[in-house]
N, C-alpha and C positions, 0 to 999 in steps of 0.2 A: 551292446555287449558289456557285461559287468566287469569292473576292473579286477585284475588278478591280485591275489594277495602278494605282499612283498616277497615271501619265500618262494613263490612260483617261478621267479626268474632265475633262481639259483640252480645250477646243475644238480640233478637228484643225488648222485653219489657224493658230491661235495657237501650238499645239505645234510645228508645222513651222517657224515663224518664229523661235521662241526656245528650242527644245529644247536646244541646246548649253549654255545657261546655267541651265536648270531643275535644281533639286535639291529635289524635293517631299518633304515628310515622309511616311514610310510609313503614318502613321496615317490619311491621307486615303484609303487603299485600303479602309478600313472604312466610308466614307461612301457610302450609296446615294443614288439620286435620288428625287425626289418623284414616284412613279409615277403619281399621279392627274393630274399635269400632262402627263406623257408621253401618257396616254390622251386628255387634252383636246386636245393638239396633233394627235394622229392623227385624232380625231373631227372637228376643225375642217378638217383636210385633206380628209377624205372628204366633208364637207358642201360644201366649196368645189368639189369635183369633181362635185357634183350629186346626191350620195346623200342619202336621207332618214335622218337620224341621230337617235336618242334616246341621249344621252350620260349614262350612269350612273356616270361615273368621277370626278366632282368635284361638290362641293356648291354649285353656282352657282344662286342663286334664279332662278325663271322669271318674276319680276315686277320692275318698275323700283323704284329707291329712292323711298320715299314723298316727296311734294313738300315736306312740312314739314322733312324732314331735308336735302334739297337746299337749301332756302331758308336754313336755319340755317348750313350750310356756306358759302354764298355771302355771307351777312351777316357771318360771322366774317372772311372775306377783305376785304370792304368796310370793316370796322371796324379793319383793321390787325392782326388776330390771326394773323399768318403768319410770325412769327419764331421764334427758339429758345425752348423751354420748359424748365422744370426737368427734370432728368434722370429723376426719379421720377414726373413727370406734373404737369399743371396742378393747383394746390391745390384749386380749386373742384370739379374733376372727382373728385379723391380723396375730398373730403368727401361728394360725391354718392354715390360707391360705398359709403362707410361707412353712409350713411343707408339705402341700398338693402339692404345686408346686415342691418341692424337690422330693417328692415321684413319681410324674408323669413324670417330665422332667429332674430330676437330676441337677437343677439349684439352686444357692444360691441367695436368695433375702432378702434384708433388710426389716424387718417389717415396718420400718419408711416410706418406699416408697409404702406401700399398702394402698389403699383407699377403704373403704366400703361405698357403696351407695345403695339406695333402688330401684334397677332395672337397666336394661341396658341403658335406654334412657339418664340417667344422664351422664354416661361416653361418650356416643355418642356426646351429646351436648358439653361437655367440650372439647373433642378432636377436633371436627369440628370448634368450635369457637376459639380454640387456634391457629389453622393453617389457617382458612379461612379468606379471605379478598378480596376486588376487585382486579382483575388482576391475580389471581392464580386459579388453578384447583384442584378439589378433585375427586378422582375416587371412585365409589361405585357400589356394585353389583345390577343388575337389572334382574329379580324381587328381591325385598328385602324390608326392613322396610320402610314405607313411610317417616319416620323421616329423613332418609338419605338425600334425595333430598331437602326436606323442609328446614332442618337446614343449608344445604350447601348454598342454595340460600339466606337464612336469613343472613348468615355471609358475603355475598357479593361475594363469590367465584363462579366459574363456575362449575356446576355439570356435571361430565363426567361418563355416565353409562358404566358398564362392562356387556355385555349381557351374561346371563347364558343359553346356548343353549342345546336343547334336544340332538343334535348329539354328544355333549360332556358329556352326562349324567347329564346335568344341573350343571356341575362343572366349577370352574374357569379354564381357560386355561392360563397357565403361559406365553406362547408366546403372546397370545392376550393382556394380561395385560401389558406386557413389551412394546408392540407396541403402547400403549395408553399413556405411560409416556412421558411427554414433559418437557422442562425447566421450565414451569409454574406449574408443579405438586408439590403439597405440602403434600398431604395425600392420602394414599391408604387404603381403608376399605375392609377387608376380613373377612367375617363371616364364621367361620369354626367350625363345619359342617354348610354348607350354609343353611340359613333359608329364605324362607319357603320350598324349593323344593328339596334340595339335601343333601344326607349324605356324598357325596364325595367332599373334599375340593379343590383339585388342580389336574389338569392333565397337563402334559408337555412332550415335546420331549427332554428337557434338563435334566441334572442330578438333582435329587430331593433334595430339602432342607428340613430341619425340619419345619413343618407347623407353629409351634408356633413362629418361628423367623420372620414371615412375617404377623403377625396378624394386626398390624397397623404400617405403615411405613411413616416417614417423609423423602422425598428424599433429602431435604436440597440443592436444586439447586437454583441458583440465578434467580430472575424473569427477563424474557426477556424484554428489553426496547421496 
């Protein structure tokens, strides 16, 4: 698909009103949309028109938020916890994350290295922009979140898809991943369990490693000239 022009991402009415003063960076032509939300909007429109719709386009739970979670949020508001927080997250929450990591994986983590963000896309953007630049490659699972390829291209890096094949149970093949790593590789993105299609993270003919050790990897190899 050919990249859209920078102006195509601007709402039409807004573009009409201020087009003479716009000078948008060409890099924005590499940003795609979150297609899952496009499907959601279309599904909602069809549902509003009276159609019976089963929407498989976005991971929206089919159950309500548990009452104890709702009450905890309401209590926090009543208790005045609705102002600015530390940029890296509430200290007590970061400490709780560290305790959970230790319980799950037996690792020791400094709470000062924990960053709390509103959703996964922020961490994806940070990681990709940290390592992405022209001349390097970033590996990502396909199918996967649309933001992977979109942000990789926005960073200037080359997006290298890792096919998740039915014959492998839609899981990552360690051998296949390793075969795609080159001297230009700077980042490997592994979504475990794989989203949207696989509960199985990795298959391999090699000795198994602990999955959490390979979540995001910087290969730290020099860029080929």
